N, C-alpha and C positions, 0 to 999 in steps of 0.2 A: 292435605299434609298428612303423611303417614307417620307412624311411630309416635314418640313422646314429644309433647310440647312443653316448653318451660316458661315460667314467669319469674320475676325477681322476688326475693325474700326480703324486700326493703330497698332503700335507696343505695345506689352504688356510685362511686366517684372515681375519676381517673384524670390525671393531668399529663400532658406531653408538650414538649417544646420542639418545634420544627422550624429551623432557620429563623430563630428569634421570635417567631409567633408562638404565643401560649394558647393551647387548646385544652379547655377544661370540660370534661364530659360528666354529666349527671344523668343517671337512668333511674326510673321508678316504675313500680307496678301500677297499672291503671285499669279501671273497669270499663271506661268509655271515653269518648272524645272530651266530654266536659272535665273529666279527671285529668286528662292529658293537658288541656289548656290551663287548668288550675295550677298544675305543676310548673308549666312554662312561666306563668305569671309570678310564681314564687321564686324561681331560680334564675330567670333571665337577668342579665346585668345590663342596665340601660346604657352605661357609658362604655361597654365593650364594643369592639368593631362589628361583630356579628353574633347573633344567637340563632344558630341553625338547629333544626329539629326534625324528628320523624316519630310517628307512633303507629303501632298496629294493634288492633283489638279485633280478633276474629277476621271477618272479611273487610273490615273498615280500616283504612289507613290514610294518613296525610303526611306531606313533607313540606318543609320550608327551607329555601336557600337564604332567606333574610339578607338579600343584597349581594351575596356571592354570585358569580356567574351561574346561570341556569343549569341545573343538573349536577353541580359540582359538590353539593353539601347534603341536602335533604335526602336525595336518592341513595347516595352511598351509605348514609346512616341507616336508612330503611333496609338496604341490602345486608348490613351487618346484623340487624335484628332478625331478618329472615334466615340468614346464613347459619345462625346458631339455634334455629327453631324456637325463637322466643315469640310469645303472644301476650297481649295485655301489658305492653311495655311502651313507655315514652322515653326517648333519649334526646337530651339537649346538649349540643356542643357549642360552647361559647369561645369565641376567638378574640384575642387581643393581638392586633397586627404588629409585627416586629420590624417592619420596614423593608422586608425582602418579599417580592411577589413570588408565589409558588407556581403559577401557571395552572391551567385547568387540570392536567393530569396530577400535578402535585397536590391540588386541593382535594381531588377525589380520594387520593391515597391518605391525606392527612385526616379528613373528616371520617372516612370509612374506617381507617386504622384506629382512630381515637375511640370511635363507638365500639368497634370490635374488641379492642383491648379492655375497655370498661366492662363489657358484657362477659368476656372470658374470665375476668377476675371476680365477678360478682357472685354472691350466694344465690343459687337458683333453686326453685322448687318446681315440681311437676305441676303443670297447669291442668286443672280438672274442670271440664265444662259442667256447670251445675244448672239446675232448674229450681226456681223458688216455689215451694209448696206451703200452703197454709193448712193448719190442722188444729182442731180443738181437741185437746187431750184431757179426758176425764181424770180426776184426781186418783182413783183407785189404780190406774195403770201408768201414772206419770213416772214413777221411779223405774219401772220396767222399760218404758220408752227411752228415758234418759240414758239408761245403761246400754241399751241395744244400738242406738243410732250411730255412735262413734265407730262401730264395727263396719258400717257402710261408708265411712268417711263423710258423714252428714254433719254440716255445721248448723248449729242453732243460732239464727241471726237475731230472733226476738222471742221472748217468752213472757206473756202478760197473764197474770193470775186473775181469775174471776171467781164467781161464787161456786161454779161447778167444776172448774178445771183450769187448764192453762191454754191460752191461744198462742200457738207456736208458729213461727216463720222458719222454715227449714230450707237450707240450700243443699240439694241432693245431687250427687253426681248423676249425670244423665244415664249412664249405663246401669245404675242401681235403682233407678226410679221405679220400675215395675215391682221389684222385690220389696222395696220400702212401702209402696202404696198397698200392696197385697197384705203385707204383715200388719200394717196399721188398721186396715179394714177388718182383718180377722180378729185382731186384738179387741176392737170395739164392736165386733159383730155387725159391722156395716152401719152402725148408728151415727158415726161421725165422718162426713165426707172429707176427702182430701182435695183441696182446691189448688189450682195452678195460679200463682200470682204473676206479676210481670205484665199485666195488661193483655195477656192472651185471653181469647174468648173462654169464658167459664161455661162448660157444657150445659 
């Protein structure tokens, strides 16, 4: 995917009524499949007619028609996510049947349209691919590190203070990784290695 990718800046909600059926859409930013499933468990309505959904996180995606005819709900929801260049997003469309059948084409339009409308109206933020780095920061340079990292759009996920400094977990934009690592190495004269977290092989 070229260009910018977006994710949601929080949970978005949309409701539409199509031929007496109510379609309620809820969308949320998710980091992985477990996050998507947790959101589904939270928002699915057990006594609604259908809770259809789709998510995409990077290369990974899944869809569910939840009892609607195959291909009429989950796929159109996924198409809405991809059509607006979203990534790291889970969308759940809950339907309360209103007594009038919509037919396959009508369902595709209803589910796809509900998801697309929800995402169009939602607050979006640019999705930045990050890599998690671990770094032990000696106290004498801690203030400098804290002041400098936001300029690279680095998020400090954890910071545990010990006797000699702070053990930091940093989420660094992939395209800034080389610059950040080089700067931290220079700052500590190579005394403190920068480790890649996330279960990647550590050199």
